[in-house]
N, C-alpha and C positions, 0 to 999 in steps of 0.2 A: 297461603301460597299454593298448597297442594290442590285446593279447590280451583284456583285459577288455572293451574296446569291441566287438571282434569277437564275443565270446561273448554280450554283451548284445544285439547286433544279431541274432544267430542266434536267441536266445530270443524276441525280439520278432517275428521272422519266422515262428517256429513257432506262436505263439499263435493267429493267424487260421486256420492250417492245422489245429490241434487243434480249434478251434471248429467248423470245417467238417466234420471227421471225425466229430464227435458227431452231426451232422445226417445222417440217412439220405439216400443219393443220390436215392432216389425222391421225397423231399420237394422236392429241387431241380429234378427233371425234370417233375413233374406239371404239367399245364396248368390252373391256376386261372383261372376266368372273371374278367372285368373287374369284375363286381359283387362277387364274393367278395374280390378284392384291394382294392376300395374300402372294404368293410366291415371287412376284416381285413388291413390293410396289412403286418403282420408275420407273416402266416401261414406263410411259408417258414421263418422262424426258430423259430416255436412248434411246427411240425410235428415229431412224433416218428416217424410212420410213415404209410403210406397203405394203406387196406384197401379191398376191393371187396365189395359185397353187392348182390345182385340187379342186377348190371350197372352199379351206380353206385359212384363212388369217394368216399371220405371221408378227410380228413386227421385223424390221431389227435393230440389235444392234451391237456395237463393243465390243469384248470380248478379254481380255488379257490372253495369255496362261500362266498358272502357272506351269503345269507339264504334261507329257505325258507318256503313256505306249503303248504296242503293240495294245491294244484294246480300250483304253480310254484316253480322254484328260480332264484336269481340267482347267476351265477358270473362270475368274471374269468379269462380265459385267461392262463396263465402264460407269460412270455417268458424266453428264456435269460439275459437280464441281470438277472433278478429282479423286473422290473416286471410289471404286469398290465394287461390290456386294460380298456376301459370295461365297466361291468356289462352282462351279457347275460342275458335271461330265457329259461328253458327250461321248456316244459310237461312235467308229470310225471303219472304215474298213482299212485294211492294204494298199490297193491300192487307197484310196481316195485322191482327190486333193481338197484343200480348198482355200478360198479367204483370202489371207494375204496381207493387205495394198493394195487391189485392184488388185492383181495378183494371178492367180490360181497356187498353189504350192503343190507338192506332200507332203503327210503327213510326209514322212521320212526327208524332208528338213525344216520342221517347227521347230523353236527354241523357248525356253522359253522366255517370255517377248514380243513376237511379238503380234500384234493386228490382230485378226481374225474377219471376218464378220459372225455373227450368226443370226439365226431366233428363235424367241420365239413365240410359238403358242398362238393365241389370246384367244382361249376358253379353252384349256387344258394346264395345267402347264408343258410344255415340251420345249426342246431346241434342235436345230440342227445347224451344221455348214453349211454355204453356200458352195455348191460344184458344180461340173460340171454336176452332175446327172440331167437328164431330167425327170426322173420318180418322183413318189411321195416322198415328203420329209419324211425321217424316223427320227423322233425326239425322244430324250431320255426324259422320264418323270422326272420331278424334284420334289423331295420330300421336306418336310419342314426341313429335317435334313441336316446340312452342310456336304459337301464332307469330308470323313474322311482322315486324314493324312496317307500317306503310312506307313505300318508297317516296322519297321527296323528289319531285320533279326538278330538274336543273333549270335555273332561271334562264329564259331565253334572252339573248341580247336585244336591246331596243332596236327597232328598225331604223336604218340610216335615213336621215332627212334628205330630200332631193336637193341637189346642188344647183339652185337657180340664181343665187346671188354671186357677184364677183367683187373684187376689190376696186374696180374702176369707179363706182360711185363714191367710195371713201376718198380716193385720190382726187376726184373732182371737187368734193366738198372741202378738202384741205386746201386745194388750189384757190377756190373762191374766198376762203377765209384769209389766205395770204394776200390776195389781190385787194380785198377790202381793207386789210391792215396797211398795205402799202399806200392805198389811196388816202386813207385817213392820215398817215404820216406826211404825205405830200401837202395836204391841206393845212396841217398844223405848221409846216415849214413856211408856207407862203404867208400865212398870217403873222408868223414871227418876223419875217423880213419887212412886212409892210408897216 
């Protein structure tokens, strides 16, 4: 029994160590600004790597695509425990290609639910999608407000059909039916008398 308890304690002690080993050491050492930590409190846990471009540092994270429009994508940063951050909007270009599950994919081919590689600026609360661009990374500032849900357009009433018909043809048709019925009854009466 003592052996099982000791073995269980050892396993429980190794779980946090294994979780820490999965996080690159650079993610633990990087100096995130207070503004970034305020906007992304779990950035150290979500961080997969830290890259430098044009003298600036970016934490590499995985973000699940929530929805997209022609100029904007909304993503949720993936955390190690399986939860996701609040929705974050990212500005995009029509011809951009982004990293989806390790492959560069045109924006038009990206689908809701796919995981994208994103960069979070280390000192300014901003986010950008990993792309093929070799120039400076253009990141979208992230405010403290969650990304609003898209407005649902009110359904427009169906256009009114033109009023070209009147009830006169209906009255005429009913009149013709009654005349034919009367004529038929007259014929039946004459035959009955004869």
